[in-house]
C-alpha positions as CSV (number, residue, x, y, z in Angstrom):
1,M,55.2,-14.2,29.7
2,I,54.6,-17.9,28.6
3,N,57.8,-19.7,27.9
4,T,57.3,-22.6,24.9
5,T,59.4,-24.3,22.1
6,F,59.0,-23.0,18.9
7,A,58.0,-25.5,16.2
8,G,61.4,-26.4,15.0
9,G,62.5,-27.5,18.8
10,N,64.6,-24.2,18.7
11,Q,65.6,-22.8,22.7
12,P,62.4,-21.6,24.7
13,V,61.9,-17.6,24.3
14,A,59.6,-16.1,26.6
15,Q,56.3,-14.8,24.4
16,T,55.2,-10.6,24.8
17,S,52.8,-10.9,22.2
18,P,50.1,-13.3,20.9
19,L,52.2,-13.3,17.5
20,D,55.4,-14.4,18.6
21,F,53.8,-18.1,18.5
22,H,54.3,-20.4,16.1
23,M,51.1,-22.2,14.8
24,L,50.1,-25.5,12.8
25,S,48.0,-24.2,9.9
26,I,45.2,-26.8,9.4
27,D,47.2,-28.6,6.2
28,G,50.0,-28.8,8.7
29,Q,52.4,-26.2,8.1
30,D,54.5,-24.6,10.5
31,V,53.5,-20.9,10.7
32,D,55.0,-17.8,12.2
33,L,52.7,-15.6,13.6
34,G,55.3,-13.1,13.9
35,Q,54.3,-12.8,10.1
36,Y,51.4,-11.3,10.7
37,K,53.3,-8.0,12.5
38,G,52.3,-4.9,11.0
39,K,48.6,-5.7,10.4
40,V,45.5,-5.4,12.5
41,V,44.5,-9.2,13.3
42,M,41.4,-10.9,14.7
43,I,42.5,-14.0,16.7
44,V,38.7,-16.5,16.7
45,N,38.5,-20.3,17.9
46,V,35.9,-21.6,15.7
47,A,33.3,-24.4,15.7
48,S,31.5,-26.4,12.8
49,K,28.3,-27.4,14.4
50,C,28.0,-24.5,16.8
51,G,24.7,-22.1,16.8
52,N,27.7,-19.7,16.5
53,T,29.0,-20.8,13.1
54,P,27.5,-18.2,11.0
55,Q,29.7,-16.0,12.0
56,Y,32.5,-17.3,9.2
57,K,29.6,-15.4,6.5
58,A,30.6,-12.3,8.8
59,L,34.0,-13.2,9.6
60,Q,35.3,-14.0,5.6
61,S,33.0,-10.6,4.8
62,L,35.0,-8.3,7.2
63,F,38.3,-10.2,5.7
64,E,37.3,-9.3,2.3
65,K,36.2,-5.9,3.3
66,Y,39.5,-4.8,5.1
67,G,41.6,-6.8,4.1
68,E,43.5,-4.5,2.0
69,Q,43.6,-2.1,4.8
70,G,45.7,-4.8,6.9
71,F,43.3,-6.6,8.6
72,V,43.6,-10.2,9.2
73,I,41.7,-13.4,10.8
74,L,43.1,-16.2,12.7
75,G,40.5,-19.1,12.6
76,F,41.5,-21.4,15.6
77,P,39.0,-24.4,15.3
78,A,38.2,-26.3,19.0
79,N,36.4,-29.0,20.1
80,D,36.2,-27.7,24.1
81,F,32.7,-26.8,23.9
82,L,29.9,-29.7,23.8
83,G,31.6,-30.9,21.1
84,Q,30.8,-29.0,18.6
85,E,34.3,-28.8,15.8
86,P,34.2,-33.2,16.0
87,G,35.9,-32.7,12.8
88,T,39.5,-33.4,11.1
89,N,41.4,-30.7,9.9
90,E,40.5,-31.9,6.2
91,E,36.7,-31.9,7.1
92,I,37.3,-28.7,9.0
93,K,39.1,-27.1,6.1
94,Q,36.4,-28.3,3.2
95,F,33.8,-27.3,5.3
96,C,34.6,-23.7,5.9
97,S,35.7,-23.6,2.3
98,L,32.5,-25.3,0.8
99,N,30.0,-23.4,3.6
100,Y,31.4,-20.3,3.6
101,G,34.1,-19.5,1.3
102,V,36.6,-19.1,3.7
103,T,39.8,-17.8,2.8
104,F,41.1,-16.2,5.8
105,P,43.9,-18.2,7.7
106,M,42.8,-21.2,9.6
107,F,44.7,-23.5,11.5
108,A,45.1,-26.7,13.0
109,K,42.2,-27.7,15.6
110,I,43.9,-26.9,19.1
111,S,42.1,-26.5,22.6
112,V,41.6,-23.5,23.7
113,K,40.7,-24.2,27.5
114,G,41.6,-26.7,30.3
115,K,44.3,-28.9,30.8
116,K,45.2,-29.1,27.0
117,I,45.1,-25.2,26.2
118,D,47.8,-24.7,23.8
119,P,49.5,-21.9,24.8
120,L,48.7,-19.3,22.1
121,Y,45.2,-19.3,24.3
122,R,47.2,-19.6,27.7
123,F,48.6,-16.5,26.7
124,L,45.7,-14.8,25.5
125,T,43.8,-15.8,28.7
126,E,46.1,-15.2,31.6
127,E,45.6,-12.0,33.0
128,K,49.8,-11.8,33.8
129,T,49.9,-12.0,29.5
130,N,47.1,-10.2,28.7
131,P,46.2,-7.8,31.0
132,G,42.5,-6.4,30.7
133,F,41.8,-9.3,28.2
134,A,42.0,-12.1,30.4
135,G,39.7,-14.4,31.5
136,K,38.9,-17.8,29.9
137,I,37.0,-18.5,26.8
138,D,33.6,-19.3,27.5
139,W,32.4,-20.5,24.3
140,N,33.1,-20.5,20.3
141,F,33.6,-17.4,18.3
142,A,35.6,-15.2,20.9
143,K,37.2,-12.7,19.4
144,F,40.5,-11.0,20.2
145,L,42.0,-7.8,18.7
146,V,45.2,-7.5,18.5
147,N,47.2,-4.0,16.8
148,R,49.9,-3.7,14.2
149,E,52.4,-3.9,16.9
150,G,50.8,-7.1,18.0
151,V,49.0,-6.2,21.3
152,V,45.9,-7.0,22.1
153,V,43.2,-4.3,22.7
154,N,40.0,-5.8,22.4
155,R,38.0,-9.0,23.5
156,F,34.4,-9.6,22.1
157,A,32.2,-12.3,23.2
158,A,31.5,-14.8,21.4
159,K,28.0,-14.2,21.0
160,L,28.3,-10.5,19.5
161,S,28.5,-10.0,15.9
162,P,31.5,-9.6,13.8
163,E,29.2,-7.5,12.0
164,D,28.1,-5.1,15.0
165,E,29.3,-1.9,15.4
166,T,31.2,-2.2,18.1
167,V,33.7,-4.3,16.6
168,I,33.5,-2.6,13.1
169,K,34.6,0.5,15.2
170,A,37.5,-1.1,16.9
171,I,38.5,-2.8,14.1
172,E,38.6,0.8,12.0
173,A,40.2,2.5,15.3
174,A,43.2,0.0,14.9
175,L,43.5,0.5,10.8
């Protein structure tokens, strides 16, 4: 478990799920990820200037296809790989909207590796908190699939298209 302080400065709480965290939306609002419990959630670290950036289109397509069944994608911009997400949160939001019509929830830019790793990604990548799916993030668009109970049930490589058959089957099985 990872101990962090919620955005409101409350007591540290031990997280047992990636949905136990509070994060800042791309607009700077506090978001309790607990609101997504009961849904199937895909957590993705994203970037605007990456060879994988066209995956935004596939992610949006999945969100539209499965959203009414309780599927949601949470996008977390990160500038950890060759400076491929240099923009501000506002620039990232505008890029995603104009170029890919992104309507799934996007969050403020964070770090997904290294000394400044966000606590959510520390939880996702450490063996003690995410056994079976831990390991460092090696590039933009790594994907974690979380079931309706808030448990990580799969992880997909950054280069694997969100529309790959293995990803689709895992989403459908979780739904």
